MDTraj code that builds the backbone (N, CA, C; nanometers):
import mdtraj as md
import numpy as np

residues = "UNK UNK UNK UNK UNK UNK UNK UNK UNK UNK UNK UNK UNK UNK UNK UNK UNK UNK UNK UNK UNK UNK UNK UNK UNK UNK UNK UNK UNK UNK UNK UNK UNK UNK UNK UNK UNK UNK UNK UNK UNK UNK UNK UNK UNK UNK UNK UNK UNK UNK UNK UNK UNK UNK UNK UNK UNK UNK UNK UNK".split()
xyz = np.array([
    [17.0400, 9.7450, 17.6829],
    [16.9128, 9.7391, 17.6099],
    [16.9396, 9.7588, 17.4600],
    [16.8627, 9.6884, 17.3774],
    [16.8822, 9.6939, 17.2330],
    [16.8261, 9.8242, 17.1753],
    [16.8918, 9.8692, 17.0721],
    [16.8497, 9.9916, 17.0037],
    [16.7430, 9.9572, 16.8986],
    [16.6330, 10.0338, 16.8913],
    [16.5281, 10.0045, 16.7916],
    [16.5802, 10.0227, 16.6489],
    [16.5377, 9.9336, 16.5604],
    [16.5797, 9.9396, 16.4211],
    [16.4681, 10.0087, 16.3416],
    [16.4760, 10.1409, 16.3356],
    [16.3712, 10.2188, 16.2701],
    [16.3652, 10.1940, 16.1192],
    [16.4773, 10.1642, 16.0586],
    [16.4794, 10.1374, 15.9140],
    [16.3981, 10.0128, 15.8820],
    [16.4124, 9.9093, 15.9645],
    [16.3371, 9.7862, 15.9425],
    [16.1875, 9.8121, 15.9577],
    [16.1503, 9.8851, 16.0627],
    [16.0077, 9.9154, 16.0861],
    [15.9491, 9.9960, 15.9704],
    [16.0250, 10.0935, 15.9214],
    [15.9787, 10.1758, 15.8098],
    [15.9594, 10.0906, 15.6848],
    [16.0537, 10.0006, 15.6589],
    [16.0446, 9.9133, 15.5408],
    [15.9218, 9.8221, 15.5509],
    [15.8932, 9.7726, 15.6707],
    [15.7761, 9.6876, 15.6897],
    [15.6467, 9.7649, 15.6640],
    [15.6419, 9.8907, 15.7101],
    [15.5236, 9.9748, 15.6841],
    [15.5071, 10.0002, 15.5350],
    [15.6190, 10.0276, 15.4661],
    [15.6137, 10.0520, 15.3219],
    [15.5650, 9.9280, 15.2467],
    [15.6126, 9.8103, 15.2862],
    [15.5692, 9.6861, 15.2222],
    [15.4201, 9.6612, 15.2459],
    [15.3730, 9.6912, 15.3661],
    [15.2315, 9.6721, 15.3978],
    [15.1448, 9.7658, 15.3131],
    [15.1894, 9.8909, 15.2982],
    [15.1152, 9.9868, 15.2153],
    [15.1110, 9.9407, 15.0699],
    [15.2261, 9.8931, 15.0201],
    [15.2345, 9.8475, 14.8816],
    [15.1414, 9.7285, 14.8584],
    [15.1399, 9.6346, 14.9518],
    [15.0548, 9.5167, 14.9398],
    [14.9070, 9.5568, 14.9405],
    [14.8707, 9.6476, 15.0293],
    [14.7323, 9.6933, 15.0379],
    [14.6902, 9.7631, 14.9088],
    [14.7782, 9.8444, 14.8536],
    [14.7485, 9.9153, 14.7292],
    [14.7298, 9.8169, 14.6134],
    [14.8155, 9.7148, 14.6062],
    [14.8039, 9.6144, 14.5008],
    [14.6721, 9.5377, 14.5132],
    [14.6311, 9.5072, 14.6364],
    [14.5034, 9.4374, 14.6573],
    [14.3862, 9.5229, 14.6102],
    [14.3933, 9.6527, 14.6371],
    [14.2874, 9.7432, 14.5930],
    [14.2800, 9.7478, 14.4407],
    [14.3966, 9.7541, 14.3754],
    [14.4003, 9.7580, 14.2293],
    [14.3422, 9.6289, 14.1724],
    [14.3791, 9.5155, 14.2323],
    [14.3290, 9.3855, 14.1855],
    [14.1776, 9.3777, 14.2056],
    [14.1290, 9.4253, 14.3193],
    [13.9847, 9.4237, 14.3468],
    [13.9101, 9.5125, 14.2476],
    [13.9654, 9.6283, 14.2195],
    [13.9048, 9.7214, 14.1252],
    [13.8992, 9.6600, 13.9861],
    [14.0074, 9.5932, 13.9453],
    [14.0116, 9.5285, 13.8151],
    [13.9073, 9.4171, 13.8089],
    [13.8902, 9.3447, 13.9166],
    [13.7910, 9.2380, 13.9211],
    [13.6507, 9.2919, 13.9059],
    [13.6228, 9.4036, 13.9686],
    [13.4899, 9.4648, 13.9546],
    [13.4687, 9.5138, 13.8123],
    [13.5742, 9.5665, 13.7507],
    [13.5630, 9.6178, 13.6145],
    [13.5343, 9.5035, 13.5176],
    [13.5985, 9.3899, 13.5368],
    [13.5755, 9.2732, 13.4515],
    [13.4318, 9.2256, 13.4682],
    [13.3810, 9.2245, 13.5897],
    [13.2435, 9.1834, 13.6150],
    [13.1441, 9.2810, 13.5546],
    [13.1802, 9.4081, 13.5417],
    [13.0910, 9.5109, 13.4892],
    [13.0790, 9.5035, 13.3368],
    [13.1711, 9.4350, 13.2686],
    [13.1641, 9.4247, 13.1230],
    [13.0351, 9.3570, 13.0775],
    [13.0019, 9.2444, 13.1371],
    [12.8796, 9.1735, 13.0993],
    [12.7587, 9.2372, 13.1666],
    [12.7558, 9.2251, 13.2957],
    [12.6466, 9.2812, 13.3745],
    [12.7060, 9.3231, 13.5082],
    [12.6775, 9.4424, 13.5551],
    [12.7359, 9.4873, 13.6815],
    [12.6974, 9.3930, 13.7955],
    [12.7986, 9.3486, 13.8706],
    [12.7740, 9.2540, 13.9782],
    [12.6852, 9.3149, 14.0859],
    [12.7118, 9.4379, 14.1265],
    [12.6353, 9.5020, 14.2324],
    [12.4899, 9.5227, 14.1894],
    [12.4686, 9.5645, 14.0668],
    [12.3328, 9.5871, 14.0177],
    [12.2574, 9.4550, 14.0100],
    [12.3242, 9.3486, 13.9692],
    [12.2595, 9.2179, 13.9603],
    [12.2201, 9.1691, 14.0997],
    [12.3065, 9.1892, 14.1969],
    [12.2763, 9.1482, 14.3340],
    [12.1611, 9.2301, 14.3901],
    [12.1606, 9.3606, 14.3645],
    [12.0532, 9.4464, 14.4150],
    [11.9202, 9.4095, 14.3510],
    [11.9205, 9.3858, 14.2206],
    [11.7960, 9.3526, 14.1509],
    [11.7398, 9.2207, 14.2028],
    [11.8258, 9.1224, 14.2238],
    [11.7802, 8.9936, 14.2746],
    [11.7320, 9.0059, 14.4180],
    [11.7998, 9.0870, 14.4974],
    [11.7643, 9.1012, 14.6379],
    [11.6371, 9.1814, 14.6592],
    [11.6084, 9.2809, 14.5762],
    [11.4927, 9.3668, 14.5987],
    [11.3658, 9.3110, 14.5353],
    [11.3764, 9.2389, 14.4245],
    [11.2576, 9.1883, 14.3565],
    [11.1771, 9.0926, 14.4456],
    [11.2340, 8.9917, 14.5061],
    [11.1552, 8.9030, 14.5921],
    [11.1010, 8.9751, 14.7148],
    [11.1774, 9.0680, 14.7696],
    [11.1323, 9.1406, 14.8894],
    [11.0125, 9.2280, 14.8546],
    [11.0155, 9.2923, 14.7369],
    [10.9043, 9.3775, 14.6956],
    [10.7794, 9.2922, 14.6714],
    [10.7965, 9.1766, 14.6101],
    [10.6850, 9.0877, 14.5834],
    [10.6241, 9.0357, 14.7144],
    [10.7076, 9.0008, 14.8088],
    [10.6601, 8.9499, 14.9375],
    [10.5902, 9.0617, 15.0153],
    [10.6417, 9.1829, 15.0047],
    [10.5826, 9.2965, 15.0747],
    [10.4445, 9.3303, 15.0206],
    [10.4251, 9.3179, 14.8905],
    [10.2972, 9.3516, 14.8289],
    [10.1903, 9.2494, 14.8654],
    [10.2240, 9.1221, 14.8728],
    [10.1241, 9.0209, 14.9050],
    [10.0853, 9.0278, 15.0515],
    [10.1778, 9.0681, 15.1383],
    [10.1481, 9.0760, 15.2814],
    [10.0634, 9.1997, 15.3114],
    [10.0752, 9.3037, 15.2331],
    [10.0037, 9.4291, 15.2609],
    [9.8629, 9.4141, 15.2136],
])
top = md.Topology()
chain = top.add_chain()
for i, resn in enumerate(residues, 1):
    res = top.add_residue(resn, chain, resSeq=i)
    for name in ("N", "CA", "C"):
        top.add_atom(name, md.element.get_by_symbol(name[0]), res)
traj = md.Trajectory(xyz[None], top)
């Protein structure tokens, strides 16, 4: 029976962690760039709640 290569498995886990961390940093940077002009999340919330509030008031 073959012996497990723990060094290879450890290196793969380390690479996966590094890749995930880099993706998080890139995502964070993207949000920061979007926040310079107008916050993306706030713009989405404002657009999403305004029509719903208007529709709710006319139905009530």
